[in-house]
C-alpha positions in Angstrom: 8.2 -35.8 -16.4 9.2 -34.6 -19.4 9.6 -30.9 -20.2 6.2 -29.9 -22.3 7.2 -26.9 -23.8 11.6 -26.5 -24.0 12.6 -23.5 -24.4 9.3 -22.1 -26.1 8.2 -20.9 -22.4 10.2 -17.1 -22.4 9.4 -15.5 -18.9 7.8 -12.5 -19.0 9.2 -11.1 -15.5 12.6 -12.8 -15.6 13.5 -10.7 -13.1 11.3 -10.5 -10.6 11.2 -13.5 -8.2 9.2 -14.1 -5.4 7.8 -11.5 -3.2 10.0 -10.3 -0.2 6.9 -10.7 1.8 6.4 -14.3 1.4 10.1 -14.9 1.6 9.9 -13.2 5.0 7.6 -14.9 6.6 8.0 -18.4 5.8 11.7 -17.7 6.8 9.9 -16.4 10.1 7.5 -19.6 10.0 9.9 -22.1 9.6 12.3 -20.7 12.1 9.4 -19.8 14.8 9.9 -16.0 14.4 8.2 -13.5 15.6 6.8 -11.6 11.6 6.9 -8.0 12.1 8.1 -8.2 8.1 4.5 -8.8 6.6 2.3 -5.8 7.2 -0.7 -8.0 8.8 -2.5 -7.5 12.2 -2.0 -10.0 15.0 -5.2 -8.6 17.3 -8.7 -9.5 16.0 -11.1 -7.5 14.1 -14.9 -5.8 15.0 -16.9 -8.3 16.4 -19.5 -5.4 14.8 -18.3 -6.4 11.3 -17.8 -9.9 11.6 -21.8 -10.8 12.7 -22.6 -8.1 9.6 -21.2 -10.6 7.1 -22.7 -13.4 9.5 -26.3 -11.7 9.0 -26.2 -11.2 5.1 -24.6 -14.3 4.8 -27.8 -16.0 6.7 -29.7 -13.8 4.7 -28.4 -15.2 1.4 -26.1 -12.7 0.0 -24.0 -15.1 -1.2 -24.1 -14.8 -5.2 -22.4 -12.7 -7.4 -22.5 -9.1 -6.7 -22.3 -6.0 -9.8 -18.7 -5.9 -11.3 -18.3 -2.1 -9.9 -19.5 -3.4 -6.8 -22.8 -3.5 -4.2 -24.9 -0.3 -4.9 -25.0 0.7 -1.1 -20.4 0.5 -0.4 -20.6 2.8 -3.1 -23.4 5.3 -1.7 -21.1 5.0 1.4 -17.7 5.6 0.0 -19.1 8.6 -2.1 -20.2 10.0 1.1 -17.5 9.2 2.9 -14.9 10.9 0.4 -17.0 14.0 0.0 -17.2 14.4 3.7 -13.0 13.8 4.6 -12.1 15.3 1.1 -14.7 17.3 -0.6 -14.5 15.5 -3.7 -18.0 14.5 -5.7 -17.8 11.1 -6.8 -21.4 9.5 -8.6 -21.5 5.7 -6.6 -22.2 4.5 -10.3 -19.6 6.1 -12.7 -16.7 6.6 -10.9 -16.6 4.2 -7.8 -15.0 1.0 -8.1 -14.5 -2.0 -5.3 -11.8 -4.6 -6.0 -10.4 -7.4 -5.0 -7.8 -5.7 -2.5 -5.9 -2.9 -2.7 -2.7 -4.3 -6.0 -5.7 -5.8 -7.7 -6.8 -2.4 -8.0 -3.2 -0.8 -8.8 -2.7 -3.4 -11.4 -6.0 -2.6 -12.6 -5.4 0.9 -12.9 -2.3 0.4 -14.7 -3.0 -2.7 -17.0 -5.5 0.0 -18.5 -4.4 3.5 -19.2 -0.3 2.4 -20.0 0.9 0.9 -23.2 3.5 -0.4 -25.1 6.9 2.5 -25.1 4.9 5.2 -21.9 7.1 6.1 -19.1 5.9 5.5 -15.3 8.1 7.6 -12.8 8.4 5.2 -9.8 9.2 7.0 -6.3 11.4 4.5 -4.5 11.9 2.6 -2.6 8.6 1.6 -3.7 6.1 -0.7 -2.9 6.4 -3.9 -5.7 3.6 -4.2 -7.6 3.4 -1.2 -9.3 7.0 -1.9 -11.6 5.6 -5.7 -12.7 2.5 -3.9 -13.5 4.0 -1.3 -15.9 7.1 -4.0 -17.1 3.7 -6.6 -18.4 2.5 -3.4 -20.5 5.8 -3.2 -22.1 6.6 0.2 -20.1 9.2 1.9 -19.0 9.3 2.4 -14.8 11.7 5.4 -14.9 12.7 5.5 -11.1 13.4 8.2 -8.8 15.0 7.5 -5.5 13.3 9.4 -2.4 15.9 11.2 -0.9 17.0 9.4 2.8 17.4 9.6 5.8 13.3 11.0 5.8 12.9 9.8 2.5 11.0 13.1 0.7 10.6 13.8 -3.2 12.7 16.3 -4.9 11.0 17.8 -7.3 13.5 19.0 -9.2 14.3 15.4 -10.5 10.5 15.3 -11.4 11.2 17.9 -13.3 13.9 16.9 -15.1 12.5 13.0 -15.5 8.9 14.1 -17.2 9.4 13.6 -21.3 7.0 13.1 -23.6 6.6 9.4 -23.7 5.8 9.9 -19.1 1.9 8.6 -19.3 2.1 7.8 -15.5 3.1 9.3 -12.0 2.9 6.9 -8.8 2.6 7.7 -5.8 2.5 6.6 -2.2 1.0 8.8 1.1 1.6 7.5 3.3 4.6 5.4 2.3 5.2 2.0 2.3 8.1 0.9 3.5 9.5 4.5 4.3 6.5 5.4 6.7 7.4 9.1 5.1 4.2 10.9 4.1 3.5 13.3 1.1 3.0 17.3 2.5 0.8 20.0 0.9 4.3 21.7 -0.6 4.9 17.9 -2.1 0.9 18.2 -4.2 1.6 21.3 -4.5 4.6 20.5 -6.9 2.5 17.9 -8.1 0.2 20.5 -9.7 2.9 21.8 -11.0 4.9 19.3 -12.9 1.8 17.7 -14.3 -0.2 20.9 -15.3 -0.7 21.3 -19.3 0.6 18.0 -20.1 -1.6 14.4 -20.6 0.5 12.5 -17.1 -1.8 10.2 -15.1 -1.5 10.1 -11.7 -1.9 6.6 -9.8 -2.1 7.2 -5.5 -1.8 5.0 -4.0 -3.8 5.5 0.0 -4.1 2.2 1.5 -2.9 3.9 4.9 -5.1 6.9 5.2 -6.4 6.5 8.2 -2.8 5.4 9.9 -1.1 8.7 9.8 0.2 10.5 12.9 1.2 13.7 14.9 -1.8 15.9 13.9 -0.8 15.5 10.0 -3.8 15.7 7.9 -3.7 13.0 5.1 -2.8 14.8 1.7 -5.2 13.0 -0.4 -5.1 13.1 -4.7 -8.7 14.0 -3.8 -8.4 17.6 -2.3 -7.1 19.4 -5.5 -9.4 19.2 -8.6 -7.4 19.3 -11.1 -5.4 16.5 -9.9 -8.9 14.7 -9.4 -9.9 14.9 -13.0 -6.2 13.3 -14.2 -5.9 10.4 -11.4 -6.9 7.1 -10.0 -7.0 7.0 -6.4 -7.1 3.3 -4.7 -7.8 2.7 -1.0 -8.2 -0.6 0.7 -10.9 -2.1 3.4 -7.9 -4.2 4.6 -5.8 -1.8 6.4 -8.4 0.2 7.8 -10.5 -2.2 9.6 -8.0 -4.5 10.1 -8.9 -6.9 7.7 -6.2 -7.6 5.1 -7.4 -11.0 4.2 -11.0 -9.9 3.1 -8.8 -8.3 0.4 -11.4 -5.8 -0.5 -10.6 -2.5 -1.6 -11.6 -0.1 -3.8 -10.2 2.4 -6.8 -12.1 6.3 -7.3 -11.9 8.1 -10.7 -13.2 10.6 -12.8 -16.0 8.6 -15.4 -13.1 8.8 -18.3 -10.7 6.8 -16.9 -12.9 4.8 -14.7 -14.7 3.2 -17.9 -11.1 2.7 -19.0 -10.8 0.6 -15.7 -13.5 -1.2 -16.1 -13.4 -2.5 -18.9 -10.3 -4.7 -17.7 -11.6 -5.3 -14.6 -14.4 -7.2 -15.6 -11.5 -9.7 -17.0 -9.5 -10.2 -14.0 -11.9 -10.6 -11.2 -14.8 -9.3 -12.4 -16.8 -8.5 -9.0 -16.1 -9.2 -5.5 -17.2 -10.7 -2.2 -20.9 -9.7 -1.6 -21.4 -10.5 1.8 -18.3 -8.6 2.8 -19.3 -5.4 0.3 -23.0 -5.3 1.9 -21.1 -5.5 6.2 -18.7 -2.8 4.8 -21.6 -0.8 4.1 -23.1 -1.1 7.2 -19.7 -0.3 9.2 -18.8 2.2 7.1 -21.7 4.7 8.1 -20.6 5.1 11.8 -17.6 7.4 11.4 -16.3 6.3 14.8 -14.7 2.8 13.2 -12.4 5.0 11.4 -12.0 8.5 12.5 -10.5 6.6 15.9 -7.7 4.9 13.6 -5.3 7.1 13.9 -4.8 7.7 17.4 -4.5 3.3 18.3 -1.8 3.0 16.0 0.0 6.1 16.8 0.2 4.4 20.1 1.2 1.4 19.3 4.5 3.2 16.7 5.0 5.0 20.2 4.9 2.4 22.3 7.2 0.3 20.2 9.7 3.1 19.8 9.8 3.6 23.9 10.4 -0.2 24.2 13.6 0.3 21.8 14.9 2.7 23.5 17.9 1.3 25.0 19.0 -1.5 21.9 21.1 -0.3 19.2 18.3 0.4 16.3 17.6 3.6 16.1 14.6 5.5 13.8 12.6 8.5 13.1 9.3 7.6 14.7 6.4 6.9 11.4 4.7 9.6 9.8 2.2 7.3 8.8 1.3 4.0 7.9 1.7 1.1 10.8 5.7 0.3 9.5 9.2 1.6 11.8 11.8 2.0 9.6 15.1 1.4 12.2 18.7 2.1 11.1 20.4 -0.6 12.5 24.0 0.6 11.4 25.2 0.4 15.0 24.9 -3.1 14.7 26.6 -5.0 12.1 27.9 -3.2 8.8 26.4 -6.0 7.1 24.0 -5.9 3.8 20.6 -5.4 5.0 19.3 -8.4 3.0 22.1 -11.1 4.8 21.3 -8.9 8.9 17.1 -9.8 7.8 17.4 -13.0 7.1 20.8 -14.2 10.3 18.0 -11.5 12.8 15.2 -14.1 11.3 17.2 -17.4 12.0 19.4 -16.3 14.8 17.8 -14.0 17.3 14.0 -14.8 16.1 12.9 -11.5 14.6 12.2 -10.7 11.1 11.5 -7.5 8.8 12.1 -6.6 5.8 15.0 -5.7 4.2 14.4 -1.7 2.1 17.3 -2.5 -0.4 14.4 -4.7 -2.3 12.2 -1.7 -3.3 14.9 -0.5 -5.2 15.8 -1.2 -9.1 19.6 -1.1 -7.7 21.2 -2.0 -5.2 20.6 0.7 -2.1 21.4 -1.0 1.1 21.0 2.6 3.4 21.6 -0.3 6.5 17.8 -0.1 7.3 14.8 -2.6 8.1 11.2 -2.3 7.9 9.0 -3.7 11.5 5.5 -3.9 10.9 3.9 -2.4 14.5 0.2 -4.0 13.8 0.5 -6.3 16.8 -0.5 -7.4 19.9 1.1 -5.1 23.4 2.9 -9.1 23.8 3.9 -9.4 20.7 5.7 -5.8 20.5 7.0 -6.8 24.1 8.9 -10.3 22.4 10.0 -8.3 19.6 11.7 -5.5 21.6 13.4 -7.5 24.2 14.6 -9.4 21.3 16.0 -6.5 19.7 17.5 -5.0 23.2 19.9 -8.0 23.2 21.0 -8.1 19.9 
């Protein structure tokens, strides 16, 4: 077939290929490998939640939802956020349901970042942030987290802020490293943005997956940050239903107005019966308060299984990802070893170097432990034999 537009199609993201999650999951499928790469649970979601979706489908709630989301869900979210973080968000004016957290992140960036603006991004970084910045003609300003525990050096942040800094992107608990922000980190952030017009974008999709008694340091705990922030959350992560692609964004009214001006032309609205089911499910706090213990037991189980292996790592502080150092196994690049381990040994992981803007290889891989016991057993047996 002849090329229709020779020389006229210029890629908008010329240096961005297929996401590593899709690449490694495809490779795992091709080789029949245990997929600990992409972050999705392999166990069922609650029967009660499925029943509520079916209930609303049978009741006829199958048409468009309001653009901002079903009112009943936004009201329950408002109550939950006030209970957990002491923050008051108006259900009508300051809460918006999204088609997953990634859409929320993308829309937030699109709504306020202009051409030539600078956006501070901590890396390794979840791979949706930078493409959204680049598509707006803005400039990502990268700051490396400090290994091995992947902390923020706030001196570097202060040095990176200029008059062009429009946004700082935060992620806690952090994907891919499993680190979490401390109260000291939040205090440092408050100092950095005080007296500026910098907007914060806080990716908090793993808010309920945090371990060892640590509190989740949501940006919403602090009114001086809340007034300048988008906070993004995910029902898919909280209720093990990543395929439902349902999340939400909180922001003060002036920022939410800008968000909705873009949101209405990207997805307009989200799945109606799922929103209603989630509203019912969210009313019972027991449906999310036990999540930290549930996932901590999986983290501990996985780490205990691989104690005799040559893979080593600090226990993840949050998220359902565990970073493991493989330097005692091989000196291969993490990208090469991740591929070889999938093909030859049958366990798929994610090489962390792909989350940087340049080659940075700390010889660590990311493993997802949101899996059934049997899955973790089989994967650990392989890792211990490598």
